Structures are given as structure tokens and as C-alpha cells.
C-alpha positions as CSV (number, residue, x, y, z in Angstrom):
1,M,0.9,-10.5,6.0
2,G,2.6,-11.0,9.4
3,E,4.7,-7.9,8.7
4,V,1.6,-5.8,8.1
5,V,0.2,-6.9,11.4
6,A,3.5,-6.1,13.1
7,L,3.4,-2.6,11.5
8,M,-0.1,-2.0,12.8
9,N,0.8,-3.3,16.3
10,T,3.9,-1.1,16.4
11,A,2.2,2.1,15.1
12,A,1.3,4.2,18.1
13,D,-0.2,7.1,16.2
14,L,-3.7,6.8,14.7
15,R,-2.5,8.6,11.5
16,Q,0.2,6.0,11.0
17,K,-2.3,3.2,11.3
18,L,-4.5,4.9,8.8
19,V,-1.7,5.3,6.3
20,I,-0.8,1.6,6.6
21,S,-4.5,0.7,6.2
22,L,-5.0,2.8,3.1
23,A,-1.9,1.4,1.4
24,Y,-2.6,-2.2,2.4
25,Y,-6.4,-2.4,2.0
26,Q,-7.1,0.2,-0.6
27,G,-3.8,0.1,-2.4
28,L,-3.4,3.9,-2.4
29,R,-0.3,5.6,-3.5
30,R,1.6,7.9,-1.1
31,S,0.4,11.1,-2.9
32,E,-3.2,9.8,-2.9
33,I,-3.1,9.2,0.8
34,C,-1.4,12.6,1.6
35,W,-3.9,14.7,-0.4
36,L,-7.1,13.0,0.9
37,R,-9.7,15.5,2.0
38,W,-12.5,14.8,4.4
39,Q,-15.1,15.3,1.7
40,D,-13.5,12.3,-0.1
41,V,-14.4,10.0,2.7
42,D,-17.9,8.5,2.8
43,L,-18.3,6.6,6.1
44,E,-22.0,5.8,5.5
45,D,-21.4,3.9,2.2
46,Y,-17.9,2.8,3.0
47,C,-16.2,4.3,0.0
48,L,-13.4,6.7,-0.8
49,S,-13.1,9.1,-3.7
50,V,-9.6,9.3,-5.1
51,T,-9.8,12.7,-6.9
52,D,-7.6,14.1,-9.5
53,R,-7.5,17.9,-9.0
54,Q,-5.1,20.8,-9.4
55,G,-2.3,20.5,-6.8
56,A,-3.1,16.8,-6.1
57,R,-2.8,15.0,-9.4
58,T,-3.4,11.3,-9.5
59,K,-0.7,9.3,-11.4
60,T,-3.2,8.4,-14.1
61,R,-5.0,11.8,-14.1
62,R,-8.3,9.9,-13.4
63,S,-10.6,10.1,-10.5
64,C,-12.4,7.1,-9.1
65,T,-14.4,5.8,-6.1
66,I,-13.2,2.7,-4.4
67,A,-14.7,0.6,-1.6
68,L,-13.5,1.3,1.9
69,R,-12.7,-1.6,4.2
70,P,-14.6,-1.3,7.5
71,E,-11.4,-1.3,9.6
72,T,-10.2,1.7,7.6
73,A,-13.5,3.4,7.9
74,G,-13.2,2.9,11.7
75,L,-9.8,4.6,11.7
76,F,-11.2,7.6,9.8
77,A,-14.1,7.8,12.2
78,R,-11.7,7.8,15.2
79,L,-9.6,10.5,13.6
80,A,-12.6,12.7,12.4
81,P,-13.1,14.6,15.7
82,D,-9.5,15.9,15.5
83,R,-10.1,17.6,12.2
84,V,-8.0,20.8,11.8
85,N,-8.8,21.7,8.2
86,E,-10.2,20.1,5.0
87,Y,-7.3,17.6,4.7
88,V,-7.2,14.3,6.5
89,F,-3.5,14.6,7.1
90,T,-3.6,18.4,7.9
91,N,-0.7,19.6,5.7
92,P,-0.4,17.4,2.6
93,R,2.9,19.0,1.4
94,T,4.9,18.4,4.6
95,F,3.1,15.1,5.3
96,Y,4.1,13.8,1.8
97,W,7.8,14.0,2.6
98,A,7.4,13.0,6.3
99,V,5.3,9.9,5.7
100,S,8.2,7.9,4.1
101,V,10.6,8.8,6.9
102,R,8.1,7.9,9.6
103,F,7.2,4.7,7.8
104,E,10.9,3.7,7.5
105,K,11.3,4.2,11.3
106,L,8.2,2.2,11.9
107,V,9.5,-0.7,9.8
108,K,12.7,-0.8,11.9
109,E,10.7,-0.6,15.2
110,A,8.6,-3.5,14.0
111,G,11.7,-5.6,13.4
112,I,11.1,-5.8,9.7
113,D,14.2,-5.9,7.5
114,Y,12.8,-4.0,4.6
115,C,9.4,-2.7,3.5
116,T,8.2,0.5,1.8
117,L,4.8,2.0,1.7
118,H,4.6,1.0,-2.0
119,D,5.3,-2.6,-1.0
120,L,1.9,-2.5,0.9
121,R,0.3,-1.4,-2.4
122,K,1.8,-4.3,-4.2
123,T,0.8,-6.7,-1.5
124,C,-2.8,-5.4,-1.7
125,N,-2.9,-6.4,-5.4
126,T,-1.2,-9.8,-5.0
127,L,-3.5,-10.8,-2.1
128,M,-6.7,-9.6,-3.9
129,L,-5.8,-11.7,-6.9
130,D,-4.9,-14.7,-4.8
131,A,-8.2,-14.4,-3.0
132,G,-10.0,-14.7,-6.4
133,A,-10.7,-11.1,-7.2
134,S,-10.9,-10.3,-10.9
135,R,-7.9,-8.6,-12.4
136,D,-10.3,-5.8,-13.5
137,A,-11.4,-5.2,-9.9
138,A,-7.8,-5.2,-8.6
139,M,-6.8,-2.7,-11.4
140,Q,-9.7,-0.4,-10.5
141,V,-8.9,-0.4,-6.8
142,L,-5.2,0.4,-7.6
143,G,-6.1,2.9,-10.3
144,H,-4.2,1.0,-13.0
145,T,-5.2,1.6,-16.7
146,S,-3.1,-1.2,-18.1
147,A,-3.2,-4.9,-17.4
148,Q,0.4,-5.1,-18.4
149,V,1.5,-2.7,-15.6
150,N,-0.6,-4.6,-13.1
151,E,0.8,-7.9,-14.2
152,R,4.5,-6.9,-14.6
153,Y,5.0,-4.7,-11.5
154,Y,2.3,-5.4,-9.0
155,T,1.5,-9.1,-9.1
156,G,3.8,-11.1,-6.8
157,V,3.9,-14.8,-6.3
158,L,3.0,-16.0,-2.8
159,M,4.7,-19.0,-1.2
160,E,1.3,-20.8,-1.1
161,Q,0.9,-20.2,-4.9
162,Q,4.3,-21.8,-5.4
163,R,3.3,-24.8,-3.3
164,R,0.1,-25.2,-5.3
165,A,2.0,-25.0,-8.6
166,I,4.6,-27.5,-7.5
167,N,2.1,-29.9,-6.0
168,A,0.1,-29.8,-9.2
169,L,2.9,-31.7,-10.9
170,P,2.5,-35.5,-11.2
171,S,4.5,-37.5,-8.7
172,I,7.6,-39.2,-10.0
173,G,8.2,-41.5,-7.1
């Protein structure tokens, strides 16, 4: 989590902060972030519609509505006055390719050895489950249709989980 804080502190641009927030708190994929439209954002009810539509397909071809973290809603609200068109990130096609390059530079500036935008998505899942969220809730937030995918590729083991597992063993002296 310290790395995510470092990323947020290093990000100078409001859009960079929003990308980090959407990947970390909402577990969105890069394409889902890039193709967000302002109409998908509900700042009154703190929710976000991830919509499958022509030109902006979701990986699972399903649309869903997920809860929006207040911090993320605040970033949207600060960015809203600068609207240029219907898309949150102005030009989704060019932003899609640029976001990874910008994120890689940000990681280096933050002094982090290695981290991808997708790693934030995985961290979102791992931390939700560690905090006691149900697997179904985590799967719904991340847009997974299979518990096996969620378990195999998205659930990491935190150091604290390792400590709890090791400390659960009976003492041998």
C-alpha cells in the first residue's frame, strides 16, 4: 500500500491521480478507465457504470454498476469543470496507449522498482478479500465471471496473512 501512496503523492496531474484511484479502489481495467464517459459517473450516489458498448467493449462483454469510493468521486468532481467532451479522458484511443507510458514514468519517479496499472487492480482484489469482503463482492467489483479466475490470477498473499498462517501453528519450543 505504501507504493500506492507514493504514486498518488508523485502524480502531479489530476488525471493521473484519477487513473490510480480507479485502478486501486474500483479495480478497473485500463480500457474501462480510458473509455469512461461523464454520463457513467454518478457523484450523488457514489457509483460508476462500467458499460459495454460498441467501440468500448468490456472484457466480459457485461455492463455493471459499482460503488465509487468518496476519494475517487472527489477527483471526478475536481476534474468535471474541465470537461472537453463526453469522455472523462478526452480522447480514449490516444489515452489508452499513453496511460501505460505515463504510468511507467510515474512509477520510476516514485522510486518504485516495478508496478503496472494491472498490479493495482490485483491489489484491489487482494486487499478487499483480506479486509473481509466476500469473494462475490470482489468479483462483482472487478467484473469477474469466474471464481477460478479471481482465485488463480487476482488473489495475492499479503505478508500479514503469511504471519497469521505461520503463527497459527502450534509452538514446538
